[in-house]
PAKE-536145 format. One record per residue (C-alpha): residue number from 1; residue in one letter; chain; z, x, y. Coordinates in Angstrom, 3 decimals, padded with zeros to 6 digits, always signed. Example, Ala and Ser with C-alpha at 12.3 -4.5 7.8 and 13.67 -1.06 7.14 Angstrom:
2
{pos 1 code a unit A c3 +007.800 c1 +012.300 c2 -004.500}
{pos 2 code s unit A c3 +007.140 c1 +013.670 c2 -001.060}
# end
This chain:
253
{pos 1 code x unit A c3 +110.903 c1 +086.131 c2 +092.409}
{pos 2 code x unit A c3 +109.693 c1 +090.125 c2 +093.126}
{pos 3 code x unit A c3 +107.593 c1 +090.783 c2 +096.018}
{pos 4 code x unit A c3 +103.810 c1 +091.525 c2 +095.473}
{pos 5 code x unit A c3 +103.194 c1 +095.729 c2 +096.084}
{pos 6 code x unit A c3 +100.232 c1 +097.307 c2 +096.621}
{pos 7 code x unit A c3 +100.378 c1 +101.346 c2 +097.272}
{pos 8 code x unit A c3 +097.873 c1 +102.635 c2 +099.266}
{pos 9 code x unit A c3 +097.379 c1 +106.441 c2 +098.299}
{pos 10 code x unit A c3 +095.344 c1 +109.366 c2 +098.285}
{pos 11 code x unit A c3 +093.291 c1 +109.911 c2 +095.363}
{pos 12 code x unit A c3 +094.782 c1 +112.187 c2 +092.517}
{pos 13 code x unit A c3 +092.938 c1 +115.205 c2 +093.676}
{pos 14 code x unit A c3 +095.136 c1 +117.433 c2 +092.111}
{pos 15 code x unit A c3 +095.720 c1 +115.876 c2 +088.876}
{pos 16 code x unit A c3 +098.242 c1 +114.211 c2 +090.583}
{pos 17 code x unit A c3 +099.387 c1 +112.493 c2 +094.034}
{pos 18 code x unit A c3 +098.899 c1 +115.436 c2 +096.758}
{pos 19 code x unit A c3 +101.330 c1 +113.670 c2 +099.076}
{pos 20 code x unit A c3 +104.686 c1 +114.182 c2 +098.905}
{pos 21 code x unit A c3 +105.711 c1 +110.862 c2 +100.783}
{pos 22 code x unit A c3 +103.366 c1 +109.089 c2 +098.381}
{pos 23 code x unit A c3 +104.870 c1 +110.721 c2 +095.272}
{pos 24 code x unit A c3 +108.195 c1 +110.040 c2 +096.423}
{pos 25 code x unit A c3 +107.617 c1 +106.220 c2 +097.177}
{pos 26 code x unit A c3 +105.914 c1 +105.684 c2 +093.806}
{pos 27 code x unit A c3 +108.853 c1 +107.461 c2 +091.968}
{pos 28 code x unit A c3 +111.405 c1 +105.400 c2 +094.065}
{pos 29 code x unit A c3 +109.674 c1 +102.281 c2 +093.138}
{pos 30 code x unit A c3 +109.625 c1 +103.154 c2 +089.212}
{pos 31 code x unit A c3 +113.267 c1 +104.213 c2 +089.976}
{pos 32 code x unit A c3 +113.716 c1 +100.600 c2 +090.697}
{pos 33 code x unit A c3 +111.766 c1 +099.233 c2 +088.057}
{pos 34 code x unit A c3 +109.828 c1 +097.405 c2 +091.005}
{pos 35 code x unit A c3 +106.102 c1 +096.531 c2 +089.761}
{pos 36 code x unit A c3 +103.350 c1 +097.828 c2 +091.952}
{pos 37 code x unit A c3 +099.399 c1 +098.286 c2 +092.047}
{pos 38 code x unit A c3 +098.019 c1 +101.549 c2 +093.718}
{pos 39 code x unit A c3 +094.959 c1 +101.572 c2 +095.831}
{pos 40 code x unit A c3 +093.084 c1 +105.217 c2 +095.803}
{pos 41 code x unit A c3 +091.554 c1 +105.906 c2 +099.066}
{pos 42 code x unit A c3 +090.637 c1 +108.886 c2 +101.067}
{pos 43 code x unit A c3 +089.374 c1 +107.075 c2 +104.142}
{pos 44 code x unit A c3 +091.913 c1 +104.556 c2 +104.375}
{pos 45 code x unit A c3 +094.539 c1 +104.695 c2 +106.812}
{pos 46 code x unit A c3 +098.059 c1 +102.702 c2 +107.532}
{pos 47 code x unit A c3 +099.368 c1 +101.091 c2 +110.481}
{pos 48 code x unit A c3 +100.723 c1 +104.670 c2 +111.482}
{pos 49 code x unit A c3 +097.570 c1 +106.229 c2 +111.017}
{pos 50 code x unit A c3 +098.916 c1 +107.925 c2 +107.637}
{pos 51 code x unit A c3 +098.875 c1 +107.694 c2 +103.797}
{pos 52 code x unit A c3 +101.005 c1 +106.330 c2 +102.211}
{pos 53 code x unit A c3 +101.512 c1 +102.599 c2 +103.213}
{pos 54 code x unit A c3 +101.629 c1 +099.543 c2 +101.423}
{pos 55 code x unit A c3 +100.635 c1 +096.053 c2 +101.284}
{pos 56 code x unit A c3 +104.025 c1 +093.885 c2 +100.394}
{pos 57 code x unit A c3 +103.181 c1 +090.189 c2 +100.030}
{pos 58 code x unit A c3 +100.459 c1 +090.457 c2 +102.292}
{pos 59 code x unit A c3 +101.939 c1 +092.348 c2 +105.066}
{pos 60 code x unit A c3 +101.035 c1 +095.852 c2 +105.648}
{pos 61 code x unit A c3 +103.413 c1 +098.476 c2 +106.055}
{pos 62 code x unit A c3 +103.389 c1 +102.286 c2 +107.039}
{pos 63 code x unit A c3 +106.180 c1 +104.980 c2 +106.525}
{pos 64 code x unit A c3 +107.522 c1 +105.499 c2 +103.294}
{pos 65 code x unit A c3 +111.155 c1 +105.314 c2 +104.520}
{pos 66 code x unit A c3 +110.735 c1 +102.167 c2 +106.545}
{pos 67 code x unit A c3 +109.008 c1 +100.574 c2 +103.242}
{pos 68 code x unit A c3 +111.806 c1 +101.930 c2 +101.081}
{pos 69 code x unit A c3 +114.577 c1 +100.172 c2 +103.496}
{pos 70 code x unit A c3 +112.310 c1 +096.605 c2 +103.189}
{pos 71 code x unit A c3 +112.018 c1 +096.575 c2 +099.777}
{pos 72 code x unit A c3 +115.859 c1 +097.371 c2 +099.573}
{pos 73 code x unit A c3 +116.453 c1 +094.128 c2 +101.712}
{pos 74 code x unit A c3 +114.003 c1 +092.064 c2 +100.479}
{pos 75 code x unit A c3 +115.065 c1 +092.750 c2 +096.581}
{pos 76 code x unit A c3 +118.208 c1 +093.444 c2 +096.996}
{pos 77 code x unit A c3 +117.414 c1 +096.475 c2 +094.927}
{pos 78 code x unit A c3 +119.029 c1 +099.819 c2 +095.727}
{pos 79 code x unit A c3 +119.890 c1 +103.312 c2 +094.221}
{pos 80 code x unit A c3 +122.325 c1 +103.966 c2 +096.951}
{pos 81 code x unit A c3 +124.774 c1 +101.213 c2 +097.112}
{pos 82 code x unit A c3 +127.276 c1 +103.058 c2 +095.116}
{pos 83 code x unit A c3 +127.247 c1 +106.050 c2 +097.497}
{pos 84 code x unit A c3 +130.425 c1 +106.387 c2 +099.785}
{pos 85 code x unit A c3 +129.893 c1 +107.276 c2 +103.364}
{pos 86 code x unit A c3 +130.097 c1 +110.962 c2 +102.746}
{pos 87 code x unit A c3 +127.432 c1 +110.830 c2 +099.804}
{pos 88 code x unit A c3 +125.031 c1 +108.690 c2 +102.128}
{pos 89 code x unit A c3 +125.098 c1 +111.464 c2 +105.065}
{pos 90 code x unit A c3 +124.405 c1 +114.139 c2 +102.188}
{pos 91 code x unit A c3 +121.613 c1 +112.059 c2 +101.258}
{pos 92 code x unit A c3 +120.647 c1 +111.947 c2 +104.588}
{pos 93 code x unit A c3 +120.926 c1 +115.842 c2 +104.969}
{pos 94 code x unit A c3 +118.722 c1 +116.434 c2 +101.598}
{pos 95 code x unit A c3 +116.494 c1 +114.090 c2 +102.836}
{pos 96 code x unit A c3 +115.581 c1 +115.502 c2 +106.195}
{pos 97 code x unit A c3 +115.635 c1 +118.910 c2 +105.137}
{pos 98 code x unit A c3 +112.660 c1 +118.008 c2 +102.345}
{pos 99 code x unit A c3 +110.729 c1 +115.872 c2 +104.488}
{pos 100 code x unit A c3 +111.163 c1 +117.407 c2 +108.293}
{pos 101 code x unit A c3 +111.036 c1 +121.001 c2 +107.255}
{pos 102 code x unit A c3 +110.200 c1 +121.758 c2 +104.021}
{pos 103 code x unit A c3 +107.212 c1 +119.410 c2 +103.761}
{pos 104 code x unit A c3 +105.754 c1 +121.171 c2 +106.772}
{pos 105 code x unit A c3 +105.553 c1 +124.653 c2 +104.813}
{pos 106 code x unit A c3 +104.142 c1 +122.894 c2 +101.884}
{pos 107 code x unit A c3 +101.270 c1 +121.589 c2 +104.223}
{pos 108 code x unit A c3 +100.804 c1 +125.055 c2 +105.935}
{pos 109 code x unit A c3 +100.762 c1 +126.671 c2 +102.432}
{pos 110 code x unit A c3 +097.664 c1 +124.335 c2 +101.450}
{pos 111 code x unit A c3 +095.795 c1 +123.933 c2 +104.828}
{pos 112 code x unit A c3 +096.475 c1 +127.084 c2 +107.169}
{pos 113 code x unit A c3 +097.298 c1 +129.721 c2 +104.954}
{pos 114 code x unit A c3 +093.568 c1 +131.180 c2 +104.261}
{pos 115 code x unit A c3 +094.764 c1 +132.173 c2 +100.274}
{pos 116 code x unit A c3 +096.120 c1 +128.521 c2 +099.744}
{pos 117 code x unit A c3 +093.258 c1 +127.180 c2 +101.834}
{pos 118 code x unit A c3 +090.772 c1 +128.851 c2 +099.422}
{pos 119 code x unit A c3 +092.298 c1 +126.821 c2 +096.258}
{pos 120 code x unit A c3 +093.130 c1 +123.722 c2 +098.224}
{pos 121 code x unit A c3 +089.922 c1 +122.688 c2 +099.472}
{pos 122 code x unit A c3 +087.356 c1 +122.696 c2 +096.691}
{pos 123 code x unit A c3 +090.064 c1 +120.489 c2 +094.566}
{pos 124 code x unit A c3 +091.053 c1 +118.211 c2 +097.409}
{pos 125 code x unit A c3 +087.100 c1 +117.607 c2 +098.924}
{pos 126 code x unit A c3 +085.382 c1 +118.109 c2 +095.636}
{pos 127 code x unit A c3 +084.571 c1 +114.367 c2 +095.634}
{pos 128 code x unit A c3 +083.162 c1 +114.232 c2 +099.006}
{pos 129 code x unit A c3 +079.301 c1 +114.663 c2 +098.976}
{pos 130 code x unit A c3 +078.215 c1 +118.126 c2 +098.832}
{pos 131 code x unit A c3 +075.965 c1 +118.392 c2 +102.224}
{pos 132 code x unit A c3 +078.933 c1 +117.070 c2 +104.072}
{pos 133 code x unit A c3 +081.611 c1 +118.514 c2 +102.260}
{pos 134 code x unit A c3 +081.778 c1 +121.754 c2 +104.421}
{pos 135 code x unit A c3 +081.672 c1 +120.049 c2 +107.536}
{pos 136 code x unit A c3 +084.395 c1 +117.557 c2 +107.166}
{pos 137 code x unit A c3 +086.781 c1 +120.005 c2 +105.340}
{pos 138 code x unit A c3 +086.832 c1 +122.248 c2 +108.350}
{pos 139 code x unit A c3 +087.075 c1 +119.442 c2 +110.720}
{pos 140 code x unit A c3 +090.095 c1 +118.082 c2 +108.929}
{pos 141 code x unit A c3 +091.561 c1 +121.604 c2 +108.776}
{pos 142 code x unit A c3 +091.346 c1 +122.339 c2 +112.341}
{pos 143 code x unit A c3 +093.228 c1 +119.066 c2 +113.131}
{pos 144 code x unit A c3 +095.966 c1 +119.717 c2 +110.528}
{pos 145 code x unit A c3 +096.340 c1 +123.145 c2 +111.911}
{pos 146 code x unit A c3 +096.790 c1 +122.057 c2 +115.540}
{pos 147 code x unit A c3 +099.196 c1 +119.516 c2 +114.347}
{pos 148 code x unit A c3 +101.389 c1 +121.962 c2 +112.569}
{pos 149 code x unit A c3 +100.840 c1 +124.437 c2 +115.661}
{pos 150 code x unit A c3 +102.374 c1 +121.477 c2 +117.791}
{pos 151 code x unit A c3 +105.046 c1 +120.850 c2 +115.265}
{pos 152 code x unit A c3 +106.008 c1 +124.521 c2 +115.214}
{pos 153 code x unit A c3 +105.363 c1 +125.903 c2 +112.062}
{pos 154 code x unit A c3 +101.911 c1 +127.227 c2 +112.365}
{pos 155 code x unit A c3 +102.676 c1 +129.262 c2 +115.656}
{pos 156 code x unit A c3 +104.846 c1 +131.639 c2 +112.790}
{pos 157 code x unit A c3 +103.311 c1 +134.422 c2 +111.064}
{pos 158 code x unit A c3 +103.032 c1 +133.806 c2 +106.961}
{pos 159 code x unit A c3 +105.660 c1 +135.775 c2 +106.100}
{pos 160 code x unit A c3 +107.960 c1 +134.061 c2 +108.763}
{pos 161 code x unit A c3 +107.022 c1 +130.635 c2 +107.121}
{pos 162 code x unit A c3 +107.212 c1 +131.785 c2 +103.648}
{pos 163 code x unit A c3 +110.914 c1 +133.141 c2 +104.449}
{pos 164 code x unit A c3 +111.698 c1 +129.494 c2 +105.705}
{pos 165 code x unit A c3 +110.606 c1 +128.085 c2 +102.806}
{pos 166 code x unit A c3 +112.345 c1 +130.252 c2 +100.409}
{pos 167 code x unit A c3 +115.876 c1 +129.637 c2 +102.732}
{pos 168 code x unit A c3 +115.194 c1 +125.951 c2 +102.338}
{pos 169 code x unit A c3 +114.807 c1 +126.388 c2 +098.224}
{pos 170 code x unit A c3 +117.673 c1 +128.302 c2 +097.896}
{pos 171 code x unit A c3 +119.783 c1 +125.416 c2 +099.823}
{pos 172 code x unit A c3 +118.035 c1 +122.892 c2 +097.800}
{pos 173 code x unit A c3 +119.026 c1 +124.605 c2 +094.463}
{pos 174 code x unit A c3 +122.733 c1 +125.298 c2 +095.927}
{pos 175 code x unit A c3 +123.010 c1 +121.366 c2 +097.009}
{pos 176 code x unit A c3 +121.711 c1 +120.478 c2 +093.568}
{pos 177 code x unit A c3 +124.050 c1 +122.905 c2 +091.443}
{pos 178 code x unit A c3 +124.529 c1 +121.789 c2 +087.978}
{pos 179 code x unit A c3 +124.352 c1 +118.129 c2 +088.568}
{pos 180 code x unit A c3 +121.134 c1 +116.038 c2 +087.073}
{pos 181 code x unit A c3 +120.729 c1 +114.594 c2 +090.266}
{pos 182 code x unit A c3 +121.668 c1 +115.302 c2 +093.967}
{pos 183 code x unit A c3 +124.271 c1 +112.773 c2 +094.466}
{pos 184 code x unit A c3 +125.496 c1 +112.785 c2 +090.691}
{pos 185 code x unit A c3 +124.869 c1 +111.335 c2 +087.537}
{pos 186 code x unit A c3 +122.036 c1 +108.700 c2 +088.527}
{pos 187 code x unit A c3 +119.003 c1 +108.879 c2 +090.785}
{pos 188 code x unit A c3 +119.454 c1 +107.621 c2 +094.642}
{pos 189 code x unit A c3 +116.523 c1 +107.640 c2 +097.276}
{pos 190 code x unit A c3 +117.208 c1 +111.287 c2 +098.032}
{pos 191 code x unit A c3 +115.812 c1 +112.474 c2 +094.366}
{pos 192 code x unit A c3 +113.198 c1 +110.377 c2 +094.991}
{pos 193 code x unit A c3 +112.401 c1 +112.482 c2 +098.327}
{pos 194 code x unit A c3 +113.292 c1 +115.795 c2 +097.029}
{pos 195 code x unit A c3 +111.083 c1 +115.024 c2 +093.748}
{pos 196 code x unit A c3 +107.967 c1 +114.237 c2 +095.858}
{pos 197 code x unit A c3 +107.842 c1 +117.729 c2 +097.579}
{pos 198 code x unit A c3 +109.269 c1 +120.088 c2 +094.502}
{pos 199 code x unit A c3 +106.767 c1 +118.311 c2 +091.844}
{pos 200 code x unit A c3 +103.686 c1 +119.073 c2 +094.616}
{pos 201 code x unit A c3 +105.330 c1 +122.913 c2 +094.347}
{pos 202 code x unit A c3 +106.122 c1 +122.919 c2 +090.836}
{pos 203 code x unit A c3 +103.371 c1 +121.180 c2 +089.156}
{pos 204 code x unit A c3 +100.534 c1 +122.090 c2 +091.427}
{pos 205 code x unit A c3 +097.440 c1 +123.774 c2 +090.225}
{pos 206 code x unit A c3 +097.584 c1 +126.376 c2 +093.288}
{pos 207 code x unit A c3 +099.673 c1 +129.076 c2 +093.140}
{pos 208 code x unit A c3 +101.398 c1 +130.921 c2 +096.065}
{pos 209 code x unit A c3 +104.642 c1 +132.252 c2 +097.477}
{pos 210 code x unit A c3 +106.485 c1 +128.421 c2 +097.370}
{pos 211 code x unit A c3 +105.538 c1 +128.332 c2 +093.795}
{pos 212 code x unit A c3 +107.333 c1 +131.872 c2 +093.208}
{pos 213 code x unit A c3 +110.187 c1 +131.255 c2 +094.484}
{pos 214 code x unit A c3 +110.899 c1 +127.780 c2 +093.168}
{pos 215 code x unit A c3 +110.216 c1 +129.380 c2 +089.565}
{pos 216 code x unit A c3 +113.531 c1 +131.578 c2 +090.237}
{pos 217 code x unit A c3 +115.619 c1 +127.945 c2 +090.557}
{pos 218 code x unit A c3 +115.739 c1 +127.072 c2 +087.089}
{pos 219 code x unit A c3 +118.150 c1 +124.172 c2 +088.300}
{pos 220 code x unit A c3 +115.217 c1 +122.615 c2 +090.668}
{pos 221 code x unit A c3 +112.865 c1 +123.327 c2 +087.723}
{pos 222 code x unit A c3 +115.050 c1 +121.426 c2 +085.396}
{pos 223 code x unit A c3 +115.582 c1 +118.569 c2 +087.897}
{pos 224 code x unit A c3 +111.873 c1 +118.034 c2 +088.094}
{pos 225 code x unit A c3 +111.264 c1 +117.803 c2 +084.663}
{pos 226 code x unit A c3 +114.080 c1 +115.687 c2 +083.920}
{pos 227 code x unit A c3 +112.417 c1 +113.135 c2 +086.344}
{pos 228 code x unit A c3 +109.168 c1 +113.707 c2 +085.049}
{pos 229 code x unit A c3 +110.184 c1 +113.095 c2 +081.638}
{pos 230 code x unit A c3 +111.731 c1 +109.412 c2 +082.430}
{pos 231 code x unit A c3 +109.336 c1 +108.250 c2 +085.483}
{pos 232 code x unit A c3 +106.093 c1 +109.707 c2 +084.511}
{pos 233 code x unit A c3 +105.920 c1 +110.765 c2 +080.950}
{pos 234 code x unit A c3 +102.481 c1 +110.164 c2 +080.707}
{pos 235 code x unit A c3 +101.404 c1 +112.254 c2 +084.039}
{pos 236 code x unit A c3 +099.203 c1 +115.224 c2 +083.213}
{pos 237 code x unit A c3 +101.178 c1 +117.113 c2 +086.030}
{pos 238 code x unit A c3 +103.900 c1 +115.399 c2 +088.471}
{pos 239 code x unit A c3 +102.532 c1 +111.763 c2 +088.598}
{pos 240 code x unit A c3 +100.778 c1 +109.486 c2 +090.965}
{pos 241 code x unit A c3 +097.490 c1 +109.546 c2 +089.360}
{pos 242 code x unit A c3 +097.927 c1 +105.912 c2 +087.718}
{pos 243 code x unit A c3 +096.570 c1 +102.880 c2 +088.897}
{pos 244 code x unit A c3 +100.117 c1 +100.910 c2 +088.925}
{pos 245 code x unit A c3 +103.057 c1 +100.294 c2 +086.951}
{pos 246 code x unit A c3 +104.582 c1 +097.398 c2 +084.883}
{pos 247 code x unit A c3 +108.708 c1 +096.735 c2 +085.292}
{pos 248 code x unit A c3 +107.715 c1 +095.942 c2 +081.680}
{pos 249 code x unit A c3 +107.206 c1 +099.542 c2 +080.909}
{pos 250 code x unit A c3 +110.808 c1 +100.508 c2 +081.851}
{pos 251 code x unit A c3 +111.873 c1 +097.599 c2 +079.316}
{pos 252 code x unit A c3 +109.637 c1 +098.769 c2 +076.424}
{pos 253 code x unit A c3 +111.168 c1 +102.361 c2 +077.037}
# end
Protein backbone atom coordinates (compact mmCIF):
# COMPACT_ATOMS: atom_id res chain seq x y z
CA UNK A 1 0.00 0.00 0.00
CA UNK A 2 1.38 3.38 -1.03
CA UNK A 3 1.76 6.05 1.68
CA UNK A 4 -0.46 9.09 2.08
CA UNK A 5 1.60 12.11 1.01
CA UNK A 6 0.89 15.81 1.34
CA UNK A 7 3.50 18.28 0.11
CA UNK A 8 3.42 21.68 1.82
CA UNK A 9 4.46 24.44 -0.57
CA UNK A 10 4.56 28.16 -1.10
CA UNK A 11 1.65 29.47 -3.19
CA UNK A 12 2.36 29.52 -6.93
CA UNK A 13 3.05 33.25 -6.89
CA UNK A 14 4.89 33.26 -10.24
CA UNK A 15 2.19 31.18 -11.97
CA UNK A 16 4.43 28.26 -10.93
CA UNK A 17 6.09 26.99 -7.76
CA UNK A 18 8.71 29.64 -6.84
CA UNK A 19 10.67 27.25 -4.61
CA UNK A 20 13.30 25.31 -6.57
CA UNK A 21 13.28 22.61 -3.88
CA UNK A 22 9.49 22.47 -3.85
CA UNK A 23 9.34 22.03 -7.61
CA UNK A 24 12.13 19.44 -7.41
CA UNK A 25 10.18 17.39 -4.86
CA UNK A 26 6.91 17.46 -6.76
CA UNK A 27 8.67 16.63 -10.04
CA UNK A 28 10.39 13.65 -8.41
CA UNK A 29 7.04 12.42 -7.05
CA UNK A 30 5.54 12.66 -10.53
CA UNK A 31 8.51 10.88 -12.08
CA UNK A 32 7.92 8.06 -9.58
CA UNK A 33 4.16 8.05 -10.19
CA UNK A 34 3.44 8.66 -6.51
CA UNK A 35 0.01 10.09 -5.74
CA UNK A 36 0.12 13.13 -3.48
CA UNK A 37 -1.81 16.21 -2.38
CA UNK A 38 -0.42 19.73 -2.19
CA UNK A 39 -1.16 22.27 0.54
CA UNK A 40 -0.26 25.88 -0.23
CA UNK A 41 0.62 28.35 2.50
CA UNK A 42 2.80 31.45 2.71
CA UNK A 43 3.09 31.17 6.50
CA UNK A 44 3.42 27.50 7.37
CA UNK A 45 7.00 26.29 7.87
CA UNK A 46 8.25 22.73 8.29
CA UNK A 47 10.18 21.18 11.20
CA UNK A 48 13.45 22.62 9.85
CA UNK A 49 11.92 26.07 9.49
CA UNK A 50 11.75 25.83 5.73
CA UNK A 51 9.48 25.00 2.79
CA UNK A 52 8.84 22.53 1.27
CA UNK A 53 8.04 19.90 3.83
CA UNK A 54 5.80 16.86 3.69
CA UNK A 55 3.31 14.92 5.76
CA UNK A 56 3.78 11.21 5.09
CA UNK A 57 1.28 8.87 6.77
CA UNK A 58 0.85 11.51 9.46
CA UNK A 59 4.58 12.07 10.02
CA UNK A 60 5.90 15.55 9.22
CA UNK A 61 9.31 15.72 7.51
CA UNK A 62 11.47 18.58 6.28
CA UNK A 63 14.22 18.78 3.62
CA UNK A 64 13.47 17.58 0.08
CA UNK A 65 16.49 15.26 -0.04
CA UNK A 66 15.55 13.53 3.23
CA UNK A 67 11.92 13.26 2.11
CA UNK A 68 13.01 11.57 -1.12
CA UNK A 69 15.29 9.17 0.77
CA UNK A 70 12.46 8.27 3.16
CA UNK A 71 9.94 7.69 0.38
CA UNK A 72 12.43 5.63 -1.60
CA UNK A 73 12.91 3.32 1.39
CA UNK A 74 9.20 3.24 2.23
CA UNK A 75 7.88 2.54 -1.28
CA UNK A 76 10.80 0.71 -2.86
CA UNK A 77 10.52 3.10 -5.81
CA UNK A 78 13.83 4.59 -6.94
CA UNK A 79 14.87 6.52 -10.03
CA UNK A 80 18.55 5.77 -9.36
CA UNK A 81 18.72 2.00 -8.81
CA UNK A 82 20.22 1.36 -12.24
CA UNK A 83 23.13 3.76 -11.71
CA UNK A 84 26.63 2.46 -10.99
CA UNK A 85 28.96 4.03 -8.42
CA UNK A 86 30.48 6.47 -10.91
CA UNK A 87 27.07 7.60 -12.12
CA UNK A 88 25.82 8.05 -8.56
CA UNK A 89 28.88 10.21 -7.87
CA UNK A 90 28.05 12.34 -10.92
CA UNK A 91 24.47 12.64 -9.67
CA UNK A 92 25.76 13.97 -6.34
CA UNK A 93 28.03 16.49 -8.08
CA UNK A 94 25.19 17.73 -10.32
CA UNK A 95 22.79 18.07 -7.39
CA UNK A 96 25.33 19.85 -5.17
CA UNK A 97 26.25 22.31 -7.95
CA UNK A 98 22.57 23.04 -8.47
CA UNK A 99 21.30 23.09 -4.90
CA UNK A 100 24.31 24.41 -2.98
CA UNK A 101 25.59 27.05 -5.39
CA UNK A 102 23.40 28.03 -8.35
CA UNK A 103 20.39 28.05 -6.02
CA UNK A 104 21.89 30.89 -3.96
CA UNK A 105 22.48 32.91 -7.13
CA UNK A 106 18.83 32.46 -8.12
CA UNK A 107 17.76 33.68 -4.67
CA UNK A 108 20.18 36.62 -4.97
CA UNK A 109 18.66 37.57 -8.33
CA UNK A 110 15.21 37.83 -6.74
CA UNK A 111 15.85 39.23 -3.28
CA UNK A 112 19.12 41.19 -3.34
CA UNK A 113 19.52 42.53 -6.88
CA UNK A 114 17.44 45.73 -6.94
CA UNK A 115 16.28 45.17 -10.52
CA UNK A 116 15.19 41.61 -9.80
CA UNK A 117 13.53 42.63 -6.53
CA UNK A 118 11.48 45.31 -8.32
CA UNK A 119 9.90 42.57 -10.45
CA UNK A 120 9.79 39.81 -7.83
CA UNK A 121 8.33 41.72 -4.87
CA UNK A 122 4.90 42.56 -6.35
CA UNK A 123 4.51 39.02 -7.69
CA UNK A 124 5.56 37.14 -4.56
CA UNK A 125 3.79 39.42 -2.07
CA UNK A 126 0.82 40.36 -4.24
CA UNK A 127 -1.65 38.40 -2.11
CA UNK A 128 -0.57 40.09 1.15
CA UNK A 129 -2.89 42.80 2.52
CA UNK A 130 -1.92 46.11 0.94
CA UNK A 131 -1.52 47.96 4.25
CA UNK A 132 1.24 45.61 5.48
CA UNK A 133 2.67 44.39 2.16
CA UNK A 134 5.56 46.85 2.12
CA UNK A 135 6.51 46.23 5.74
CA UNK A 136 6.43 42.42 5.41
CA UNK A 137 8.32 42.32 2.13
CA UNK A 138 11.09 44.63 3.37
CA UNK A 139 11.43 42.64 6.59
CA UNK A 140 11.74 39.30 4.79
CA UNK A 141 14.09 40.80 2.19
CA UNK A 142 16.39 41.93 5.00
CA UNK A 143 16.37 38.40 6.49
CA UNK A 144 17.07 36.74 3.13
CA UNK A 145 19.85 39.20 2.36
CA UNK A 146 21.37 38.51 5.77
CA UNK A 147 21.25 34.77 5.13
CA UNK A 148 22.93 35.18 1.73
CA UNK A 149 25.60 37.40 3.30
CA UNK A 150 26.29 34.74 5.93
CA UNK A 151 26.38 32.09 3.18
CA UNK A 152 28.75 34.28 1.19
CA UNK A 153 27.18 35.01 -2.19
CA UNK A 154 25.83 38.45 -1.20
CA UNK A 155 29.34 39.59 -0.24
CA UNK A 156 30.17 39.84 -3.95
CA UNK A 157 29.24 42.51 -6.46
CA UNK A 158 26.33 41.79 -8.79
CA UNK A 159 28.80 41.42 -11.68
CA UNK A 160 30.76 38.81 -9.73
CA UNK A 161 27.61 36.93 -8.66
CA UNK A 162 26.24 36.65 -12.16
CA UNK A 163 29.64 35.62 -13.53
CA UNK A 164 29.47 32.69 -11.12
CA UNK A 165 25.94 31.89 -12.31
CA UNK A 166 27.10 31.97 -15.92
CA UNK A 167 29.86 29.49 -15.09
CA UNK A 168 27.40 27.18 -13.30
CA UNK A 169 25.05 27.14 -16.29
CA UNK A 170 27.96 26.45 -18.64
CA UNK A 171 28.99 23.53 -16.42
CA UNK A 172 25.47 22.08 -16.35
CA UNK A 173 25.23 22.39 -20.12
CA UNK A 174 28.54 20.56 -20.56
CA UNK A 175 27.53 17.83 -18.10
CA UNK A 176 24.22 17.29 -19.90
CA UNK A 177 25.73 17.25 -23.38
CA UNK A 178 23.44 15.78 -26.02
CA UNK A 179 21.73 13.31 -23.68
CA UNK A 180 18.03 13.77 -22.85
CA UNK A 181 18.79 13.50 -19.11
CA UNK A 182 21.91 14.00 -17.02
CA UNK A 183 22.59 10.30 -16.44
CA UNK A 184 21.30 8.91 -19.73
CA UNK A 185 18.02 8.03 -21.37
CA UNK A 186 15.75 8.03 -18.32
CA UNK A 187 15.20 10.66 -15.60
CA UNK A 188 16.83 10.36 -12.18
CA UNK A 189 16.75 12.33 -8.95
CA UNK A 190 19.44 14.63 -10.36
CA UNK A 191 17.11 15.60 -13.20
CA UNK A 192 14.31 16.49 -10.79
CA UNK A 193 16.78 18.62 -8.82
CA UNK A 194 18.11 20.46 -11.86
CA UNK A 195 14.65 20.95 -13.31
CA UNK A 196 13.39 22.50 -10.06
CA UNK A 197 15.99 25.23 -10.39
CA UNK A 198 16.31 25.67 -14.15
CA UNK A 199 12.53 25.86 -14.59
CA UNK A 200 12.55 28.72 -12.08
CA UNK A 201 14.97 30.50 -14.39
CA UNK A 202 13.66 29.57 -17.82
CA UNK A 203 9.91 29.79 -17.18
CA UNK A 204 10.07 32.72 -14.78
CA UNK A 205 8.08 35.84 -15.70
CA UNK A 206 11.09 37.80 -14.40
CA UNK A 207 13.84 38.47 -16.93
CA UNK A 208 17.43 39.08 -15.92
CA UNK A 209 21.05 37.93 -16.39
CA UNK A 210 20.36 34.29 -15.47
CA UNK A 211 17.62 34.06 -18.08
CA UNK A 212 19.92 35.61 -20.68
CA UNK A 213 22.72 33.18 -19.86
CA UNK A 214 20.46 30.13 -19.93
CA UNK A 215 18.94 31.03 -23.28
CA UNK A 216 22.38 30.51 -24.84
CA UNK A 217 22.31 26.81 -23.88
CA UNK A 218 19.78 25.11 -26.13
CA UNK A 219 20.36 21.71 -24.52
CA UNK A 220 19.29 23.08 -21.12
CA UNK A 221 16.19 24.60 -22.71
CA UNK A 222 15.32 21.29 -24.41
CA UNK A 223 15.87 19.55 -21.08
CA UNK A 224 13.34 21.81 -19.35
CA UNK A 225 10.83 21.56 -22.17
CA UNK A 226 11.17 17.76 -22.22
CA UNK A 227 10.41 17.40 -18.50
CA UNK A 228 7.60 19.92 -18.59
CA UNK A 229 5.93 18.15 -21.54
CA UNK A 230 5.98 14.80 -19.75
CA UNK A 231 5.41 15.70 -16.10
CA UNK A 232 3.78 19.15 -16.16
CA UNK A 233 1.81 19.15 -19.44
CA UNK A 234 -1.00 21.36 -18.11
CA UNK A 235 1.16 23.92 -16.35
CA UNK A 236 1.04 27.53 -17.48
CA UNK A 237 4.74 27.87 -16.83
CA UNK A 238 7.11 25.39 -15.20
CA UNK A 239 4.79 23.51 -12.85
CA UNK A 240 3.84 23.40 -9.21
CA UNK A 241 0.55 25.28 -9.27
CA UNK A 242 -1.69 22.20 -9.20
CA UNK A 243 -3.31 20.94 -6.01
CA UNK A 244 -2.06 17.40 -6.28
CA UNK A 245 -1.25 14.46 -8.52
CA UNK A 246 -2.69 10.98 -9.00
CA UNK A 247 -0.84 7.96 -10.35
CA UNK A 248 -3.91 7.50 -12.56
CA UNK A 249 -2.73 10.53 -14.52
CA UNK A 250 0.35 8.53 -15.54
CA UNK A 251 -1.75 5.51 -16.43
CA UNK A 252 -4.07 7.68 -18.53
CA UNK A 253 -1.10 9.18 -20.36
